[in-house]
C-alpha positions as CSV (number, residue, x, y, z in Angstrom):
1,M,-10.5,-21.1,-21.9
2,S,-8.5,-23.8,-21.0
3,E,-7.6,-23.6,-17.2
4,Q,-4.6,-24.4,-15.6
5,I,-4.6,-27.3,-13.6
6,V,-3.0,-26.5,-10.1
7,P,-1.1,-29.9,-8.2
8,V,-2.0,-30.2,-4.7
9,K,1.6,-29.6,-3.8
10,T,0.8,-26.0,-4.2
11,Y,-2.3,-26.1,-2.5
12,A,-0.6,-27.7,0.7
13,G,2.6,-24.8,0.4
14,V,0.1,-21.6,0.1
15,L,-1.7,-23.3,3.1
16,A,1.5,-24.1,5.0
17,A,2.4,-20.7,4.7
18,L,-1.0,-19.0,5.5
19,L,-0.7,-21.2,8.5
20,V,2.9,-19.6,9.3
21,L,1.7,-16.0,8.5
22,L,-1.1,-16.4,10.8
23,V,1.5,-16.8,13.8
24,A,3.1,-14.5,12.6
25,T,0.5,-12.3,12.9
26,V,-0.9,-13.1,16.6
27,A,2.9,-12.8,17.1
28,A,2.9,-9.0,15.5
29,G,-0.6,-8.3,17.7
30,L,2.0,-8.8,20.8
31,I,4.3,-6.2,20.3
32,E,4.7,-3.5,22.5
33,G,5.3,-0.6,20.5
34,P,4.4,2.7,19.1
35,G,2.3,1.4,15.4
36,L,4.9,-1.4,15.3
37,G,2.5,-4.2,16.0
38,I,0.2,-3.2,13.7
39,T,2.4,-1.9,10.6
40,T,3.6,-5.9,10.7
41,A,0.2,-6.9,10.9
42,L,-1.0,-5.3,8.1
43,S,2.3,-6.3,6.3
44,I,1.6,-9.8,7.1
45,A,-2.1,-9.1,5.9
46,T,-1.4,-8.1,2.8
47,V,1.3,-10.7,2.2
48,K,-1.8,-13.6,3.1
49,A,-4.4,-11.8,0.7
50,V,-2.0,-11.6,-2.0
51,L,-1.9,-15.5,-1.3
52,I,-5.4,-15.9,-1.5
53,V,-5.8,-14.0,-4.6
54,L,-3.4,-15.3,-6.7
55,F,-3.8,-19.2,-5.8
56,F,-7.0,-19.3,-4.5
57,M,-8.8,-17.3,-6.8
58,H,-6.5,-18.2,-9.7
59,V,-5.4,-14.7,-10.9
60,R,-1.8,-16.4,-10.9
61,H,-3.5,-18.5,-14.4
62,G,-5.3,-16.2,-14.9
63,S,-5.9,-13.9,-18.8
64,P,-4.5,-10.6,-18.8
65,I,-7.8,-8.7,-17.9
66,V,-8.2,-10.9,-14.8
67,R,-5.0,-9.4,-13.3
68,L,-5.8,-6.0,-14.7
69,A,-9.2,-6.3,-12.5
70,A,-7.2,-7.7,-9.3
71,V,-4.7,-5.0,-9.3
72,A,-6.9,-2.2,-10.1
73,G,-9.0,-3.4,-6.6
74,F,-5.5,-3.7,-4.8
75,L,-5.1,-0.2,-5.9
76,W,-8.4,1.3,-5.4
77,L,-7.9,-0.6,-2.3
78,A,-4.6,1.5,-1.2
79,L,-6.0,4.6,-2.1
80,L,-9.1,4.5,0.2
81,I,-6.5,3.1,2.9
82,G,-4.6,5.9,2.3
83,L,-6.5,8.8,1.8
84,S,-8.5,7.5,5.9
85,M,-5.0,7.6,7.2
86,T,-4.0,10.9,5.7
87,D,-7.5,11.9,7.5
88,L,-6.4,10.1,10.6
89,L,-2.9,11.6,10.7
90,T,-3.5,15.0,10.3
91,R,-5.9,15.5,13.1
92,D,-5.1,17.5,16.2
93,G,-6.6,15.1,18.9
94,P,-9.4,12.9,19.9
95,P,-13.0,13.6,18.7
96,A,-15.0,16.4,20.4
97,T,-16.9,15.5,23.2
98,D,-20.4,17.2,24.5
99,I,-19.2,19.4,27.5
100,P,-21.6,19.8,30.1
101,A,-22.9,23.1,30.7
102,G,-21.1,25.2,33.0
103,S,-18.1,23.1,32.8
104,A,-15.3,24.3,30.4
105,P,-12.1,22.9,28.9
106,D,-8.8,23.0,30.8
107,A,-7.5,26.5,29.5
108,S,-4.1,25.6,29.3
109,L,-4.5,23.7,26.4
110,G,-4.8,26.1,24.1
111,A,-8.1,27.3,22.4
112,N,-7.0,24.6,19.1
113,S,-5.8,21.6,21.1
114,S,-7.2,18.5,22.5
115,P,-6.5,17.2,26.1
116,T,-4.4,13.8,26.0
117,G,-3.2,11.5,28.3
118,P,-3.4,11.9,32.1
119,K,-5.6,15.2,31.6
120,M,-8.2,14.1,29.1
121,V,-8.4,11.2,31.7
122,E,-9.3,13.5,34.1
123,Q,-11.7,15.9,32.3
124,L,-14.0,12.3,30.9
125,A,-13.9,11.3,34.8
126,S,-15.1,14.6,35.7
127,F,-18.1,14.7,33.0
128,S,-19.0,11.2,34.3
129,P,-22.1,10.1,36.3
130,R,-21.5,10.6,40.0
131,N,-24.8,9.0,41.0
132,E,-24.5,5.1,41.5
133,A,-28.1,4.6,41.4
134,S,-28.2,6.0,38.4
135,S,-25.7,3.4,36.8
136,Q,-27.8,0.6,38.5
137,S,-30.8,1.8,37.0
138,L,-29.2,2.1,33.5
139,I,-27.8,-1.5,33.8
140,A,-31.5,-2.6,35.2
141,T,-33.3,-1.2,32.1
142,G,-30.4,-2.7,29.9
143,T,-31.2,-6.2,31.4
144,K,-35.0,-6.0,31.2
145,I,-34.4,-5.0,27.0
146,I,-32.2,-7.8,26.5
147,D,-34.2,-10.0,28.3
148,A,-37.6,-9.6,26.4
149,A,-36.0,-9.1,23.1
150,I,-34.4,-12.9,23.8
151,T,-38.4,-14.0,24.9
152,T,-39.7,-12.3,22.1
153,Q,-37.5,-14.0,19.5
154,G,-38.2,-17.5,21.4
155,A,-41.6,-16.9,20.9
156,A,-40.7,-16.2,17.3
157,D,-39.3,-19.0,16.7
158,R,-41.7,-21.0,18.5
159,G,-43.8,-19.5,16.3
160,Q,-41.6,-20.4,13.3
161,A,-41.1,-23.9,14.7
162,R,-45.1,-24.8,14.7
163,A,-45.8,-23.2,11.2
164,V,-43.7,-25.9,10.1
165,R,-45.0,-28.8,11.5
């Protein structure tokens, strides 16, 4: 199989394009609006992925079977993302949460709808623990667990260091 030699200028051009697209992605993340920023960022990410596949993975100069495999991979990815989005976009609201005994959801929302906005925040706040002491105890326990894990890892690292010597 003969290999196509790609000039360094091409790689430099693709690198420059990827850096410009990186800046564009960061700028797109700052866009305010309903889904506009994420849509723009995903579009830019698609362009970057195509550039990488074509030039750095040498699909542009590859055989037809390599091109077919690359296109099939992109179509499969598009199918999976599309099906995931249809699932996400057809849901009524946020996922159900465990409701403590004795608490009932807001009846004004209807039987099949989930609370959104301020009503959801009110309901979630009403379910949170009110006892600050229990929160502090939980934080202290978590800190002890993390400290023990770090100590155990440090001891294991020292043991490995001794075994190497």
